[in-house]
ZAKEZA-817123 format. One line per field, with one value per residue (C-alpha): residue number from 1; residue in three letters; x, y, z. Coordinates in steps of 0.1 Angstrom, whole numbers, plus 5000, padded with zeros to 4 digits. Layout:
BEGIN
lumba	c(NUM; ...)
fifi	c(ALA; ...)
c1	c(X; ...)
c2	c(Y; ...)
c3	c(Z; ...)
! end
This chain:
BEGIN
lumba	c(1; 2; 3; 4; 5; 6; 7; 8; 9; 10; 11; 12; 13; 14; 15; 16; 17; 18; 19; 20; 21; 22; 23; 24; 25; 26; 27; 28; 29; 30; 31; 32; 33; 34; 35; 36; 37; 38; 39; 40; 41; 42; 43; 44; 45; 46; 47; 48; 49; 50; 51; 52; 53; 54; 55; 56; 57; 58; 59; 60; 61; 62; 63; 64; 65; 66; 67; 68; 69; 70; 71; 72; 73; 74; 75; 76; 77; 78; 79; 80; 81; 82; 83; 84; 85; 86; 87; 88; 89; 90; 91; 92; 93; 94; 95; 96; 97; 98; 99; 100; 101; 102; 103; 104; 105; 106; 107; 108; 109; 110; 111; 112; 113; 114; 115; 116; 117; 118; 119; 120; 121; 122; 123; 124; 125; 126; 127; 128; 129; 130; 131; 132; 133; 134; 135; 136; 137; 138; 139; 140; 141; 142; 143; 144; 145; 146; 147; 148; 149; 150; 151; 152; 153; 154; 155; 156; 157; 158; 159; 160; 161; 162; 163; 164; 165; 166; 167; 168; 169; 170; 171; 172; 173; 174; 175; 176; 177; 178; 179; 180; 181; 182; 183; 184; 185; 186; 187; 188; 189; 190; 191; 192; 193; 194; 195; 196; 197; 198; 199; 200; 201; 202; 203; 204; 205; 206; 207; 208; 209; 210; 211; 212; 213; 214; 215; 216; 217; 218; 219; 220; 221; 222; 223; 224; 225; 226; 227; 228; 229; 230; 231; 232; 233; 234; 235; 236; 237; 238; 239; 240; 241; 242; 243; 244; 245; 246; 247; 248; 249; 250; 251; 252; 253; 254; 255; 256; 257; 258; 259; 260; 261; 262; 263; 264; 265; 266; 267; 268; 269; 270; 271; 272; 273; 274; 275; 276; 277; 278; 279; 280; 281; 282; 283; 284; 285; 286; 287; 288; 289; 290; 291; 292; 293; 294; 295; 296; 297; 298; 299; 300; 301; 302; 303; 304; 305; 306; 307; 308; 309; 310; 311; 312; 313; 314; 315; 316; 317; 318; 319; 320; 321; 322; 323; 324; 325; 326; 327; 328; 329; 330; 331; 332; 333; 334; 335; 336; 337; 338; 339; 340; 341; 342; 343; 344; 345; 346; 347; 348; 349; 350; 351; 352; 353; 354; 355; 356; 357; 358; 359; 360; 361; 362; 363; 364; 365; 366; 367; 368; 369; 370; 371; 372; 373; 374; 375; 376; 377; 378; 379; 380; 381; 382; 383; 384; 385; 386; 387; 388; 389; 390; 391; 392; 393; 394; 395; 396; 397; 398; 399; 400; 401; 402; 403; 404; 405; 406; 407; 408; 409; 410; 411; 412; 413; 414; 415; 416; 417; 418; 419; 420; 421; 422; 423; 424; 425; 426; 427; 428; 429; 430; 431; 432; 433; 434; 435; 436; 437; 438; 439; 440; 441; 442; 443; 444; 445; 446; 447; 448; 449; 450; 451; 452; 453; 454; 455; 456; 457; 458; 459; 460; 461; 462; 463; 464; 465; 466; 467; 468; 469; 470; 471; 472; 473; 474; 475; 476; 477; 478; 479; 480; 481; 482; 483; 484; 485; 486; 487; 488; 489; 490; 491; 492; 493; 494; 495; 496; 497; 498; 499; 500; 501; 502; 503; 504; 505; 506; 507; 508; 509; 510; 511; 512; 513)
fifi	c(MET; PHE; SER; ARG; VAL; THR; SER; ALA; ALA; VAL; LEU; GLY; ILE; ASP; SER; TYR; LYS; VAL; GLU; VAL; GLU; ALA; ASP; ILE; SER; ALA; LYS; LEU; PRO; TYR; PHE; THR; VAL; VAL; GLY; LEU; PRO; ASP; ASN; ALA; VAL; ARG; GLU; SER; ARG; GLU; ARG; VAL; SER; SER; ALA; ILE; LYS; ASN; SER; GLY; PHE; PRO; PHE; PRO; GLN; GLY; ARG; ILE; THR; ILE; ASN; LEU; ALA; PRO; ALA; ASP; ILE; LYS; LYS; GLU; GLY; SER; ALA; PHE; ASP; LEU; PRO; ILE; ALA; VAL; GLY; LEU; ILE; CYS; ALA; MET; GLY; ILE; ILE; GLU; HIS; ASP; THR; LEU; SER; ASN; HIS; VAL; LEU; ILE; GLY; GLU; LEU; GLY; LEU; ASP; GLY; THR; LEU; ALA; PRO; VAL; ARG; GLY; VAL; LEU; PRO; ILE; SER; LEU; MET; ALA; LYS; LYS; MET; GLY; ALA; ASP; GLY; ILE; ILE; LEU; PRO; ARG; GLU; ASN; ALA; LYS; GLU; ALA; ALA; ILE; ALA; GLN; GLY; ALA; PRO; VAL; TYR; PRO; VAL; ALA; ASN; LEU; LYS; GLU; ALA; VAL; ASP; PHE; LEU; GLY; GLY; THR; ILE; GLU; ILE; GLU; PRO; ALA; THR; VAL; LYS; LEU; ARG; ASP; LEU; PHE; ASP; THR; ALA; SER; SER; TYR; PHE; ALA; ASP; PHE; SER; ASP; VAL; ARG; GLY; GLN; GLU; HIS; VAL; LYS; ARG; SER; LEU; GLU; VAL; ALA; ALA; ALA; GLY; GLY; HIS; ASN; LEU; LEU; MET; ILE; GLY; PRO; PRO; GLY; SER; GLY; LYS; THR; MET; LEU; ALA; ARG; ARG; PHE; PRO; SER; ILE; LEU; PRO; PRO; MET; THR; ILE; GLU; GLU; ALA; LEU; GLU; THR; THR; LYS; ILE; HIS; SER; VAL; ALA; GLY; VAL; LEU; SER; ARG; ASP; THR; ALA; LEU; VAL; ALA; ALA; ARG; PRO; PHE; ARG; SER; PRO; HIS; HIS; THR; ILE; SER; ASP; ALA; GLY; LEU; ILE; GLY; GLY; GLY; ALA; TYR; PRO; ARG; PRO; GLY; GLU; VAL; SER; LEU; ALA; HIS; HIS; GLY; VAL; LEU; PHE; LEU; ASP; GLU; LEU; PRO; GLU; PHE; LYS; LYS; ASN; VAL; LEU; GLU; VAL; MET; ARG; GLN; PRO; LEU; GLU; ASP; GLY; ARG; VAL; VAL; ILE; GLY; ARG; ALA; ALA; ILE; THR; LEU; GLU; TYR; PRO; ALA; ASN; PHE; THR; LEU; VAL; GLY; ALA; MET; ASN; PRO; CYS; PRO; CYS; GLY; TYR; PHE; GLY; ASP; VAL; TYR; HIS; GLN; CYS; THR; CYS; SER; PRO; ALA; GLN; ILE; GLN; ASN; TYR; VAL; GLY; LYS; ILE; SER; GLY; PRO; LEU; LEU; ASP; ARG; ILE; ASP; ILE; HIS; ILE; GLU; VAL; PRO; SER; VAL; LYS; TYR; SER; GLU; LEU; SER; GLY; PRO; SER; THR; GLY; GLU; SER; SER; ASP; THR; ILE; ARG; GLU; ARG; VAL; SER; ARG; ALA; ARG; ARG; VAL; GLN; THR; GLU; ARG; PHE; GLU; GLY; MET; LYS; ASP; VAL; TYR; CYS; ASN; ALA; HIS; MET; GLN; THR; LYS; THR; ILE; ARG; LYS; HIS; CYS; ILE; LEU; ASP; GLU; GLN; SER; GLU; SER; LEU; LEU; LYS; MET; ALA; ILE; THR; LYS; MET; GLY; LEU; SER; ALA; ARG; ALA; TYR; ASP; ARG; ILE; LEU; LYS; LEU; SER; ARG; THR; ILE; ALA; ASP; LEU; GLU; SER; ALA; GLU; ASN; ILE; ALA; PRO; HIS; HIS; VAL; SER; GLU; ALA; VAL; GLN; TYR; ARG; SER; LEU; ASP; ARG; LYS; TYR; TRP; HIS; GLY; GLY)
c1	c(4897; 4908; 4935; 4951; 4974; 4985; 4972; 4971; 4947; 4954; 4940; 4946; 4982; 4993; 4987; 4976; 4978; 4945; 4942; 4923; 4905; 4894; 4871; 4855; 4825; 4808; 4777; 4756; 4772; 4775; 4801; 4803; 4829; 4825; 4848; 4824; 4834; 4822; 4809; 4841; 4848; 4818; 4819; 4852; 4830; 4823; 4860; 4876; 4851; 4858; 4897; 4905; 4886; 4902; 4934; 4932; 4923; 4891; 4866; 4855; 4823; 4806; 4804; 4830; 4834; 4864; 4866; 4887; 4902; 4904; 4862; 4857; 4874; 4856; 4876; 4872; 4888; 4895; 4932; 4919; 4912; 4945; 4952; 4914; 4920; 4953; 4934; 4910; 4932; 4959; 4921; 4920; 4954; 4968; 4998; 5013; 4997; 5039; 5043; 5019; 5030; 5048; 5040; 5017; 4995; 4976; 4962; 4928; 4918; 4905; 4881; 4906; 4933; 4953; 4961; 4956; 4975; 4962; 4965; 4983; 5012; 5040; 5025; 5015; 5056; 5067; 5039; 5057; 5089; 5082; 5066; 5096; 5079; 5097; 5081; 5053; 5033; 5016; 5007; 5037; 5024; 5032; 5063; 5086; 5065; 5066; 5106; 5108; 5107; 5139; 5119; 5109; 5115; 5093; 5077; 5057; 5034; 5014; 4980; 4969; 4985; 5018; 5013; 5006; 5033; 5055; 5042; 5041; 5080; 5075; 5089; 5114; 5107; 5135; 5128; 5123; 5147; 5150; 5182; 5163; 5189; 5188; 5156; 5150; 5176; 5159; 5122; 5136; 5135; 5116; 5106; 5098; 5122; 5121; 5142; 5112; 5094; 5100; 5098; 5078; 5112; 5091; 5066; 5099; 5114; 5081; 5077; 5114; 5107; 5079; 5098; 5127; 5101; 5072; 5051; 5017; 5011; 4985; 4988; 4963; 4963; 4943; 4945; 4973; 4998; 5017; 5000; 4995; 5028; 5044; 5026; 5036; 5072; 5069; 5080; 5111; 5127; 5115; 5145; 5149; 5128; 5147; 5141; 5117; 5098; 5095; 5083; 5058; 5044; 5045; 5024; 4997; 4995; 4998; 4964; 4947; 4953; 4974; 5009; 5020; 5029; 5064; 5077; 5067; 5083; 5071; 5106; 5094; 5078; 5042; 5020; 4984; 4953; 4922; 4896; 4871; 4843; 4856; 4840; 4850; 4854; 4877; 4899; 4905; 4893; 4865; 4838; 4821; 4853; 4875; 4904; 4933; 4920; 4940; 4954; 4972; 4981; 5002; 5018; 5054; 5045; 5022; 4983; 4977; 4941; 4938; 4902; 4904; 4870; 4853; 4852; 4823; 4832; 4825; 4855; 4876; 4870; 4878; 4911; 4918; 4926; 4953; 4971; 4970; 4980; 4996; 4972; 4937; 4915; 4884; 4863; 4834; 4809; 4835; 4870; 4885; 4917; 4946; 4960; 4989; 4985; 5016; 5020; 5025; 4994; 4996; 4967; 4955; 4927; 4917; 4916; 4877; 4851; 4861; 4896; 4907; 4906; 4938; 4952; 4968; 4960; 4920; 4893; 4875; 4836; 4831; 4818; 4833; 4800; 4808; 4846; 4841; 4816; 4841; 4872; 4851; 4843; 4877; 4869; 4894; 4901; 4915; 4933; 4949; 4967; 4980; 5015; 5022; 4998; 5012; 5001; 5009; 5005; 5007; 5035; 5054; 5055; 5096; 5097; 5083; 5104; 5130; 5163; 5156; 5180; 5162; 5178; 5175; 5154; 5187; 5207; 5175; 5168; 5203; 5194; 5162; 5179; 5210; 5179; 5159; 5191; 5198; 5156; 5165; 5194; 5175; 5144; 5163; 5146; 5111; 5082; 5064; 5083; 5105; 5106; 5098; 5058; 5052; 5064; 5038; 5035; 5062; 5085; 5081; 5091; 5120; 5134; 5117; 5133; 5135; 5159; 5147; 5146; 5126; 5101; 5095; 5089; 5066; 5046; 5041; 5028; 5004; 4988; 4982; 4971; 4951; 4964; 4953; 4974; 4977; 4994; 5014; 5032; 5032; 5052; 5076; 5079; 5084; 5113; 5129; 5128; 5138; 5167; 5176; 5183; 5205; 5227; 5222; 5215; 5193; 5161; 5172; 5149; 5151; 5137; 5107; 5104; 5102; 5078; 5053; 5054; 5039; 5007; 4999; 4970; 4949; 4942; 4937; 4913; 4899; 4900; 4883; 4915)
c2	c(5386; 5368; 5341; 5321; 5284; 5269; 5232; 5206; 5178; 5152; 5146; 5116; 5104; 5147; 5169; 5208; 5236; 5243; 5278; 5273; 5309; 5313; 5345; 5355; 5381; 5393; 5383; 5356; 5321; 5300; 5280; 5269; 5254; 5268; 5254; 5220; 5200; 5167; 5150; 5142; 5178; 5194; 5172; 5189; 5217; 5194; 5180; 5209; 5227; 5200; 5196; 5236; 5232; 5202; 5217; 5242; 5271; 5293; 5286; 5319; 5335; 5348; 5336; 5319; 5311; 5287; 5288; 5263; 5278; 5271; 5269; 5250; 5215; 5192; 5187; 5158; 5138; 5150; 5161; 5198; 5194; 5205; 5238; 5251; 5247; 5264; 5291; 5295; 5302; 5323; 5347; 5351; 5360; 5337; 5331; 5352; 5349; 5354; 5322; 5304; 5322; 5292; 5262; 5235; 5222; 5186; 5160; 5150; 5158; 5141; 5153; 5158; 5173; 5142; 5142; 5107; 5097; 5106; 5095; 5110; 5123; 5115; 5133; 5167; 5159; 5163; 5191; 5214; 5207; 5221; 5251; 5256; 5254; 5261; 5231; 5206; 5202; 5168; 5137; 5119; 5084; 5106; 5118; 5087; 5092; 5128; 5130; 5105; 5133; 5149; 5184; 5207; 5200; 5177; 5187; 5159; 5162; 5143; 5172; 5204; 5220; 5212; 5222; 5257; 5259; 5251; 5278; 5300; 5297; 5280; 5246; 5238; 5202; 5183; 5176; 5142; 5128; 5092; 5077; 5072; 5047; 5027; 5026; 5017; 4989; 4973; 4973; 4954; 4923; 4893; 4870; 4839; 4824; 4805; 4778; 4768; 4755; 4717; 4709; 4728; 4737; 4743; 4766; 4787; 4791; 4806; 4829; 4841; 4849; 4871; 4883; 4896; 4907; 4921; 4899; 4888; 4852; 4829; 4795; 4766; 4732; 4714; 4727; 4718; 4722; 4749; 4777; 4802; 4797; 4804; 4835; 4849; 4845; 4859; 4893; 4885; 4875; 4909; 4936; 4955; 4983; 5020; 5048; 5068; 5040; 5033; 5069; 5066; 5034; 5047; 5078; 5058; 5033; 5066; 5079; 5045; 5043; 5009; 5023; 5005; 5030; 5003; 5005; 5039; 5028; 5003; 4994; 4957; 4950; 4950; 4916; 4924; 4896; 4907; 4878; 4872; 4889; 4923; 4950; 4968; 5000; 4978; 4966; 4994; 5025; 5053; 5053; 5084; 5098; 5082; 5060; 5041; 5002; 4970; 4977; 5009; 4994; 4967; 4999; 4985; 4951; 4923; 4914; 4882; 4872; 4831; 4816; 4840; 4823; 4834; 4872; 4888; 4892; 4931; 4929; 4914; 4937; 4968; 4962; 4960; 4996; 4995; 4965; 4985; 5018; 5013; 5038; 5040; 5068; 5078; 5100; 5124; 5152; 5176; 5161; 5132; 5114; 5092; 5068; 5052; 5012; 4997; 4960; 4926; 4902; 4868; 4848; 4812; 4787; 4756; 4737; 4730; 4736; 4705; 4714; 4677; 4678; 4664; 4654; 4620; 4615; 4625; 4617; 4647; 4650; 4674; 4672; 4690; 4715; 4726; 4728; 4751; 4774; 4778; 4787; 4810; 4832; 4843; 4866; 4866; 4902; 4898; 4865; 4880; 4907; 4876; 4870; 4833; 4804; 4778; 4743; 4735; 4698; 4680; 4677; 4640; 4628; 4618; 4657; 4668; 4644; 4646; 4675; 4712; 4719; 4750; 4781; 4809; 4841; 4857; 4838; 4840; 4879; 4885; 4867; 4891; 4920; 4914; 4912; 4941; 4958; 4952; 4964; 4995; 5001; 4991; 5011; 5044; 5077; 5057; 5067; 5043; 5017; 5000; 4964; 4936; 4937; 4973; 4967; 4978; 4968; 4988; 4981; 4947; 4945; 4967; 4942; 4906; 4900; 4859; 4844; 4817; 4788; 4807; 4819; 4786; 4772; 4803; 4798; 4759; 4768; 4792; 4773; 4744; 4761; 4788; 4813; 4851; 4879; 4892; 4860; 4857; 4894; 4880; 4845; 4874; 4891; 4860; 4849; 4885; 4881; 4844; 4857; 4883; 4861; 4844; 4875; 4867; 4891; 4874; 4857; 4818; 4788; 4771; 4808; 4807; 4772; 4776; 4808; 4788; 4766; 4795; 4793; 4760; 4763; 4785; 4756; 4729; 4752; 4781; 4769; 4736; 4718)
c3	c(5202; 5176; 5167; 5141; 5140; 5116; 5116; 5085; 5070; 5043; 5008; 4991; 5007; 5006; 5032; 5027; 5050; 5072; 5090; 5122; 5133; 5166; 5174; 5205; 5209; 5235; 5222; 5237; 5244; 5214; 5199; 5163; 5136; 5103; 5068; 5058; 5090; 5096; 5126; 5140; 5137; 5146; 5179; 5191; 5205; 5233; 5237; 5234; 5263; 5289; 5275; 5286; 5318; 5328; 5323; 5346; 5319; 5318; 5288; 5274; 5277; 5245; 5206; 5195; 5165; 5146; 5109; 5093; 5059; 5031; 5034; 4998; 5009; 5035; 5066; 5090; 5113; 5153; 5148; 5149; 5188; 5196; 5172; 5181; 5218; 5215; 5193; 5219; 5247; 5223; 5217; 5255; 5258; 5276; 5252; 5227; 5190; 5180; 5193; 5173; 5138; 5121; 5144; 5129; 5152; 5154; 5176; 5193; 5227; 5256; 5284; 5303; 5283; 5271; 5234; 5214; 5182; 5148; 5112; 5084; 5104; 5081; 5050; 5075; 5087; 5047; 5044; 5072; 5060; 5029; 5040; 5069; 5094; 5133; 5141; 5146; 5181; 5181; 5207; 5218; 5203; 5169; 5171; 5157; 5131; 5122; 5128; 5096; 5077; 5087; 5085; 5111; 5148; 5159; 5195; 5215; 5239; 5262; 5269; 5264; 5289; 5280; 5247; 5262; 5286; 5258; 5237; 5264; 5272; 5305; 5298; 5273; 5252; 5232; 5197; 5187; 5164; 5147; 5128; 5095; 5083; 5115; 5116; 5077; 5085; 5113; 5098; 5063; 5075; 5070; 5094; 5065; 5044; 5014; 5025; 5052; 5018; 5011; 4975; 4947; 4935; 4902; 4922; 4937; 4903; 4890; 4917; 4910; 4879; 4889; 4912; 4888; 4861; 4883; 4869; 4882; 4891; 4899; 4914; 4911; 4933; 4959; 4996; 5021; 4988; 5002; 4981; 5014; 5025; 4993; 4989; 5024; 5014; 4981; 4994; 5010; 4974; 4961; 4956; 4990; 4992; 4987; 5011; 4992; 4983; 5022; 5028; 5002; 5014; 5046; 5034; 5025; 5058; 5078; 5061; 5061; 5098; 5098; 5103; 5136; 5164; 5169; 5135; 5123; 5088; 5063; 5051; 5039; 5010; 5024; 5021; 5018; 5023; 5023; 5031; 4995; 5014; 5009; 4989; 4958; 4979; 5009; 4979; 4954; 4982; 4985; 5009; 5019; 5031; 5007; 5022; 5003; 4997; 4996; 4962; 4976; 5006; 4987; 4968; 4965; 4976; 4970; 4969; 4979; 4969; 4984; 4968; 4940; 4925; 4954; 4955; 4941; 4902; 4905; 4930; 4907; 4878; 4895; 4899; 4858; 4860; 4890; 4874; 4841; 4851; 4888; 4904; 4912; 4906; 4926; 4918; 4937; 4929; 4943; 4941; 4922; 4942; 4932; 4954; 4942; 4935; 4920; 4934; 4923; 4924; 4933; 4934; 4946; 4941; 4940; 4905; 4913; 4938; 4959; 4953; 4939; 4903; 4889; 4924; 4927; 4961; 4962; 4940; 4925; 4931; 4908; 4871; 4842; 4841; 4879; 4869; 4843; 4864; 4889; 4870; 4850; 4877; 4872; 4835; 4808; 4805; 4844; 4836; 4808; 4831; 4850; 4833; 4851; 4855; 4878; 4886; 4926; 4934; 4966; 4983; 4987; 5016; 5011; 5007; 5037; 5060; 5042; 5050; 5039; 5007; 4995; 4989; 5013; 5001; 5006; 4977; 4953; 4964; 4953; 4916; 4914; 4926; 4892; 4870; 4884; 4877; 4840; 4834; 4852; 4824; 4797; 4803; 4818; 4805; 4797; 4817; 4841; 4827; 4857; 4848; 4820; 4830; 4828; 4787; 4759; 4725; 4713; 4740; 4736; 4700; 4709; 4737; 4728; 4699; 4688; 4666; 4636; 4663; 4690; 4667; 4652; 4686; 4699; 4670; 4674; 4713; 4703; 4675; 4698; 4725; 4710; 4732; 4723; 4714; 4749; 4760; 4732; 4744; 4779; 4770; 4751; 4782; 4804; 4781; 4786; 4823; 4823; 4800; 4826; 4854; 4832; 4821; 4789; 4758; 4739; 4743; 4735; 4729; 4764; 4775; 4753; 4762; 4800; 4796; 4777; 4803; 4828; 4802; 4798; 4823; 4796; 4776; 4805; 4825; 4801; 4767; 4770; 4772)
! end
């Protein structure tokens, strides 16, 4: 007695087809699963046998062999429970094999036959759409996420018996549907707004420039100056996500198992803020069974690293590749995985260990050596990948107690989006260049041409501050972004002057000034 059921598994952020083959032979009772299963898949034997019995079906007597093909790729997770159970029931002749021919089945079984949600459903549903499946049968909690693919009909079931009755034709199940545009509009709102922030106008301006050009940013200031509050509102001024960006980001969150069942779609720019005790695998991704890390969960959004010098040095250094390439490559002996990681880095730190160096309201108790050691925890190569360094001073009482006069996120986002549209037209047809922050040397020389006065101003600033060649390129890119915010075709001296201010901390903290 033999049957074959179609299922799927996730590799990276994409899905691939898995054939679940079930064979029952007249030999001594034994239940084995082959095809490189991990512990969770091997343990499905106990879950499947109990679920079949407790759902009112006979459990087959004899030697049971389950093969997960292709057999050369390691299978992990509990999503194969449902196809294995249905495959055994089909092999016993309870349902016809033809009904399984073009359905994709996934789901974790409880001992009583109920179905529990699994991760990675969106990429599986997209794969089912691509292969032209007749439908996808899965747990009810995953139905909304699967329906986002707008492809194969999604049939949500509550338990094993319901799945078998549906395949046997004794019951009908209405396919789950969602209105993607309505879901996208509902999920794309932000709850924090820039109008909540009192004072710090120059910092808000730097965040606007960072958003307009896709620039990474580092805020330096004493505790309580509002660094975290500003960072949390940064996603609200970024250009709205497209549906394509939302689907790609949702795939990553689904594979990582952090997707909310209530929303099922990540339509607002992600904001990830890991603790400074995070490991390099937690930040970049990886592990025994590779998972996306925080840099990938922040794809198309913001990665906020608070107390930047407190992160382990090796953790910070592994960020250099995704900051340059917008992706993470994780190599293993048997396979190499790639996760997208196109994010904006926002860092925050105190100016010294006590936090009050340069603060007009508190006395700093740190020695010059302590300050130098503290800020020296951030390597030069990493710092050079951060375009904007901005000081965030303590807020005056008059600004805290006065009326709020700040612009709303919507107003700022309109200017940012307008500047991004200019850059989209500028870089049309160029690979991997979508905004000014992505420009390489050749592109910078083409689009960041300075007049004589601007060149003289930049030369004087570079000479006096002792900035590196990489900082020179950063200033040119920032100048281009500031000009784009003004819809200016050419870079003017005041654009360069403002851009230089965003690198002035280089001398003060990192060059012994």
